[in-house]
N, C-alpha and C positions, 0 to 999 in steps of 0.2 A: 652589292650582289651580284651586279653584272660584269663590274671593274675584274671581281672574283676568277669568272670564267670567261674572260675575254680571249685566254689564250686561245682554247678549245671552241671556242662561241662557235666558228663557220662550222666546223667537222662536227659538232653537235647538231647543228640545224639541218646539213645535209643529210645526216645518218637518219635523224629520228622523222625528217620528213620522206625518207624515201628518195630524196634528190627532187621533189615536185616543188619546193619552193626556189627553184630555178627557171622554172614555168610561171610562177606566179610572177615572179618580177620581171621577164618579158613581157607577160601582158601587160603587166601597169606603164612598163616604157612605151611599149606599143600605142596603150591609149594616151599619155601624154606628147609622146611625137606628133599624135593626130592634131594636137593643139598646137603646133610649132612655136613654145616658147623661145625667146630669148637668154632667159635669165630666171633658173630655177633657185628655189632650197629643200634641199631634202632635208626635212628635220629629223631627230632621233636617228642619224643615220649608221651608228654603229659600227662594223667594221666596212662599211662602203658600198656593198652587194648592191642596193638598189640605185646608187649615184654612179655606180659601175656601169650597170644596166642602162642607164640614161647616158651615160658619156658615149658607151656603143652606140647606142641608138641616133643620137643627137651630138653627132662631136664637134658642134661648132657652136653648140649652145652653151652659155657660163652658168655652170651647177655647183652648188657651195652645198656641201655636205655639212652638217653642225650637227653636234653632239655634245653631252655635258661630261663623258668619259675620255680623259687623257689617253687610257688604256686602249680603248675603242678608236680612237682617232688615231692613234701611233700605226693599228693596223691596216685602216683605213690608206692612210699614206703609201703605206709600204705595196700596198695592193694596186696603187694606181688611181687613186682619186685623188684630181688636180687641185682642187681647192677644198677646204678644211677649216671651222672652226668651232672654237672651244666655248659654247655656249649652252643656255638653259632654253629650251624650248617653250617655256611659260612667261621668259621674258628677254626676248631677243634682242641683240643692239644692231638692228636695222632700221630704217627709217620707215614711214608710211609710204604705202603702194609702193615699194621697193622690186618687187617680185613678179613676173608674168604667171608663174607656176608655183604652189607649194605641194611638195608631197611628203608624204609620214609611211613607214611600214613598217607593222607591228610594234608601234611605239606610242602612240596615243592611249592605247590600254594601259598604260604604264605611267603614264604624266596624273598629278596631281588633283586635278579638275579638267577634265572633260571638255566643258564646256568654256573656261577661261579660255582653256588651249586652242579650242577652235575661235576663240575671240581674236585672240594675238595671231594665229593665222590668217583671219580676215582682214587685217591690220597691215601684214605686210605686202596683201596682193594690190595690186590695180583693178580700177574696175573692169569689170569682166574677165578678170584673171581665174586662173584653176586651182583645185584642190583635190587632189586624188589623196585618198585613206587605203592602206593596203592594212587589214587585220583579223586575225582569229575569230571566228564565228562557230556557231553550234548548227550543225545539220537541222533542216526543218524535218526532214523524214527520220518517224518514231525509232524503226530498226537501224538506220544508220546513227541517230543521235546517241541511242544507248550504247551502241559498240564504242562510237567514238569517244564518250563519258569515261566506259571503263577504260580506256585506250589512255586517257587525260591524266586519272585521276592514280589509277593503277601499276601503270606500265611505265608512263613516260618519265615520273619521278624516278625508277629506279635504273630505267636507259641512260638518264640526264646525269644521275648520282654516277653511273659508272663512266662515262664519256668526259666527264668533266671533275668528278669528286666533291661535288656539289649538290644534295637534293635539294635542300631550301628554295633555288631558283625554280626548278620544276614543278617542286608543290605551289608555287607559288602562278606558277603560268597555267595550270588548271583551274585555279580558283578565279584568276583574273579574267581568261576567258568565260566562263560562266556568268561573271558579272557584269561582264562589257555589254551596252545595248548594240544590238545589233538587226541589218535589214532597216524597217520603216520606221523603227525608234531611232536610229542613228543619223537619218537620212533628217527627221523632226530636232534633233540635235544641232544639224546644221543650219537648219533652218532659222532657228532661234537664233543663231549665233553669226549673221550675218551673210549667209549663203542663200544659192534660187538655181534652180533645174537642176536639184541631186537626184541621182541615180545610186543603185547599188546591182552587182553585176557577181553571185556566188558563184564560186571556182571549187574543183572536186568535192561535189555535195554538198558544198556548204560548210567544209572544215573552214574556209577563208572567205571573203567577200571584199572588192573592191570599191570604194565608195566614190563618188566624184560630184562637184558640186560646181557652183560659178560665183566669183563675188558679189554682191549687190550692188 
């Protein structure tokens, strides 16, 4: 599904978010930079937007963009991501404790088993290494939540279909956001799968949330 929309994926993301997605990734990169990691795995890197934001903020860090779609990785390479790897985030070809930091932006929600994916991320991290998850969520304010749900299920599929020629991906997007655990529930899932010192920071009224945690 994502391979089919790879060519127009970036354009759709920027237009459908009114460009706010640039800010979300900059904020994530700022947080990661504060940890001063030397080696970072950016999982479900897609076309590499978060990896590029991390490269810009930390030019001396080793950042590996990982995705299982060659169509996405080809675009990431063309955009300037220095290191890429074709791999499944549920079964990564790295040794235990290989990274100081793992990031994933708008990708955990799409994985088959969220708990197993978090456990795999924990395996990759050194003790006291950091995890950052940037993911869609639902606003907690009732009025904003209702407006956002209308946009997700009524407007987004139409706009997405116009921009990419594929409505299915954007029907899926709204449904997956509804089903994904957010806030405290996501933090609990992190704790259950090898993490501590978990936090969450809602952005743009709670449309997205940045989750952070440390490896036990």
